Structures are given as structure tokens and as C-alpha cells.
C-alpha positions as CSV (number, residue, x, y, z in Angstrom):
1,A,89.6,-88.5,155.5
2,T,90.3,-87.7,152.2
3,R,88.1,-85.1,150.4
4,T,87.6,-86.8,146.8
5,A,87.5,-83.2,145.5
6,P,91.2,-81.1,144.7
7,V,90.5,-77.2,145.8
8,V,91.2,-74.6,143.9
9,V,93.2,-71.7,146.0
10,G,90.9,-69.1,147.4
11,R,87.9,-70.5,146.8
12,P,86.5,-72.2,150.5
13,A,85.8,-76.2,149.9
14,R,83.3,-78.1,152.2
15,V,85.8,-80.9,153.8
16,F,83.1,-82.8,155.8
17,V,79.9,-82.3,158.6
18,F,80.3,-82.4,161.6
19,A,76.7,-83.3,163.6
20,G,75.0,-85.4,166.0
21,W,71.5,-86.4,166.9
22,D,69.3,-87.9,169.1
23,A,66.8,-91.0,168.8
24,A,64.8,-89.1,166.7
25,C,66.8,-88.6,164.5
26,Q,67.1,-84.9,165.3
27,P,69.6,-82.6,164.8
28,L,71.9,-81.8,168.7
29,A,72.8,-78.2,169.3
30,P,76.1,-77.7,167.2
31,P,79.6,-79.4,168.5
32,E,83.1,-77.9,169.5
33,I,84.9,-78.9,167.8
34,T,88.9,-77.8,167.8
35,I,91.6,-77.5,165.4
36,T,94.6,-80.2,166.4
37,A,97.2,-80.6,163.6
38,A,96.7,-77.4,162.0
39,P,96.7,-77.1,157.9
40,A,100.3,-76.2,156.2
41,Q,99.5,-74.5,153.2
42,G,95.6,-73.1,154.1
43,D,93.2,-72.2,156.3
44,I,89.9,-73.5,158.1
45,S,86.6,-72.7,158.7
46,F,82.8,-73.5,160.1
47,R,79.7,-72.5,159.4
48,T,76.7,-73.6,160.9
49,G,73.2,-75.3,159.4
50,Q,75.4,-77.5,157.0
51,E,73.0,-79.9,156.2
52,T,73.9,-83.2,155.0
53,A,72.7,-87.2,155.0
54,I,73.3,-89.2,158.0
55,A,75.8,-92.1,156.8
56,A,75.0,-94.3,159.5
57,S,73.7,-95.0,163.2
58,A,74.1,-96.9,166.0
59,T,70.7,-97.3,166.2
60,G,70.7,-98.3,162.3
61,T,67.2,-96.3,162.2
62,C,68.7,-93.1,161.4
63,G,70.6,-94.1,158.3
64,G,69.7,-91.7,154.6
65,K,67.7,-88.7,156.9
66,K,69.1,-85.6,156.5
67,V,69.8,-83.6,160.0
68,S,71.6,-79.8,159.9
69,G,75.6,-79.7,161.7
70,T,78.1,-78.3,160.6
71,G,80.4,-78.1,157.7
72,V,83.9,-78.1,158.4
73,Y,85.5,-75.3,155.1
74,Y,89.1,-75.9,153.7
75,T,90.7,-73.0,151.8
76,A,94.0,-72.3,149.9
77,R,96.4,-70.0,150.2
78,A,98.4,-68.9,147.5
79,G,100.7,-70.7,146.3
80,A,99.2,-73.8,148.1
81,A,100.0,-76.6,146.1
82,G,100.2,-80.6,146.2
83,T,98.3,-81.9,149.7
84,D,97.5,-81.0,152.5
85,R,96.7,-82.9,156.1
86,F,93.8,-80.9,159.1
87,A,93.1,-82.9,162.1
88,L,90.3,-82.2,164.1
89,Q,88.5,-83.1,166.9
90,A,84.2,-82.0,167.7
91,R,82.5,-82.9,170.7
92,L,78.7,-83.8,170.3
93,A,76.5,-81.9,173.0
94,S,75.9,-85.5,174.5
95,G,79.8,-85.8,175.0
96,E,80.4,-88.0,172.6
97,T,83.9,-86.9,171.3
98,S,85.3,-87.6,167.3
99,S,88.1,-87.1,166.2
100,R,89.5,-86.8,162.2
101,T,92.1,-86.1,160.0
102,F,92.1,-84.6,156.4
103,E,94.0,-84.7,153.1
104,V,92.8,-82.6,150.3
105,R,94.3,-81.4,147.2
106,I,95.3,-78.6,146.0
107,V,94.9,-77.3,142.1
108,E,95.1,-74.1,141.0
């Protein structure tokens, strides 16, 4: 996944929200997130309680609803430039895992 807006050096930027939900579209416990490939020019942090809209769900009934999850934030270090990539794996409370690779564009 590529963040469309560039990130500014030293300023945390949210790049994604990992969230799980049940059949009633209610959020599950926060996922366990592991960094599988660290970024070269920045740092990753996680913030729980981040609201996001569900893009699509397996049952088709939760699309567009709001749910709370864990936000993934990227902060470019001083001197960073160009693009940076990192990969994460999330294990939801349901046991389901999701792996994603992210790319960010850095501006000063």
C-alpha cells in the first residue's frame, strides 16, 4: 500500500489502520502487529483507538461502517529523502493474519 500524501521529516504520519470486527461490525481486541521488514529511513509506531471506515467485509454487511483499530504511524528521520518501504504482519483476535508492505514518499 502506498500512502498518497508525502510524509514530512520528523512528523508522525498515519499510513494505515489494522482493525478486526465481528459479524455485528463491532471491533475485536487490538491486533498483535509485528514489523517484518523495518524501514531504512524512519521509525514505526502504533496507536490504539484509531477510527477508520471499513472498506469491505467478507459478509458485505460492514462496508462503510466506522470501527476502532490500531494506527500505524511512520516518522521519517532527519536527513531522510525519496521513498521508504516497510512491511508488517498483524494477527487479529480471530487468529486471522494479514501481511502488508507499505511505501511512503518523504519531503523535507
